[in-house]
C-alpha positions in Angstrom: 312.5 192.8 172.8 310.3 196.0 172.4 306.7 195.8 173.6 303.9 195.8 170.8 301.1 197.3 172.7 298.3 198.6 170.4 298.4 202.1 169.8 295.7 203.7 172.2 295.3 206.6 169.6 293.8 204.0 167.0 295.0 202.5 163.9 297.4 204.1 161.1 294.2 204.7 158.9 292.6 206.4 161.9 295.5 208.6 162.6 295.9 209.7 159.1 292.3 210.4 158.9 292.5 212.6 161.9 295.9 214.4 160.8 294.6 214.6 157.0 291.0 215.7 158.0 289.8 213.1 155.2 288.3 209.6 155.7 291.4 207.5 154.5 289.5 204.2 154.4 286.9 205.8 152.1 289.8 207.4 149.7 291.3 203.8 149.6 288.0 202.3 148.7 287.2 204.6 145.9 291.1 204.2 144.6 290.4 200.4 144.4 287.1 200.9 142.7 288.6 203.2 140.0 291.5 200.8 139.4 289.0 197.6 139.2 287.1 200.0 136.6 290.2 200.7 134.6 291.2 197.0 134.6 287.8 196.3 133.0 288.0 199.1 130.4 291.4 197.5 129.4 289.7 193.9 128.9 291.4 192.4 131.9 289.2 190.7 134.8 288.3 192.9 137.6 289.6 192.1 141.2 286.9 193.0 143.3 283.5 191.4 143.8 280.1 193.0 143.2 276.6 192.0 144.6 274.2 193.4 141.9 270.8 194.2 143.3 268.0 194.6 140.9 265.3 196.8 142.8 261.7 197.6 142.0 261.3 201.4 143.2 265.2 202.7 143.8 268.0 202.6 141.3 269.6 199.1 140.9 272.7 199.1 142.8 276.2 197.2 143.0 277.6 196.7 146.4 281.5 196.6 146.1 283.6 194.1 148.2 287.3 192.9 148.3 286.8 189.7 146.0 283.9 187.8 144.4 284.2 185.4 147.4 283.7 187.9 149.7 280.7 189.2 147.6 279.0 185.7 147.5 279.5 185.3 151.5 277.9 188.6 151.8 274.9 188.0 149.5 273.3 186.0 152.2 274.8 187.3 155.5 275.9 191.0 155.2 273.6 193.4 157.1 273.6 196.0 154.1 272.6 193.6 151.6 270.0 192.3 154.0 268.6 195.7 154.6 268.8 196.7 150.9 266.7 193.5 150.2 264.1 194.3 152.7 263.4 197.8 151.0 262.3 196.7 147.4 264.8 194.0 146.0 263.8 191.8 143.3 266.8 189.6 143.2 270.6 189.7 143.5 273.5 188.0 141.8 277.4 187.9 141.9 279.0 188.1 138.6 282.4 186.3 138.4 284.1 188.0 136.8 282.3 191.2 136.7 282.2 193.4 133.3 281.3 197.1 133.0 277.9 196.2 131.3 277.1 194.5 134.7 277.7 198.0 136.5 276.3 200.2 133.9 273.5 202.4 135.2 273.8 201.0 138.9 274.4 202.9 142.0 277.6 201.7 143.3 277.6 201.3 147.1 281.1 201.0 149.0 280.3 199.6 152.4 
C-alpha cells in the first residue's frame, strides 16, 4: 500500500500558484462569482452566499461565501465581517436567494 504522507511542498493549489505565477485560489473565487452572477442573469438562483453590509462612510459591500448557510454563519463570527462592521457598518443581511439587485452598487469582497 503506497504511503500517503502530505507533500511537503504544499497543496495542489499552492504548487500551481508557484508554477503559474498566479494566485490560483483567487482565480477560482473570481470564476465562482462570475458563474453565480451569470446564473442570476439567467433568472436562476445563485449558489453562493453573500453578507451584505450597509455602511455609512464607505461603499456598501457584499462579502462572498461558498453558500448562503456559510454566509449566515459568517455574519456573526467571521473576522473580516467583524472588522468591517467595527469601521462603520449600519447593518448586515444575508439574502437567500441573492439577486442581482441585492449586489448592485456594492463593493464585492472575496475573502
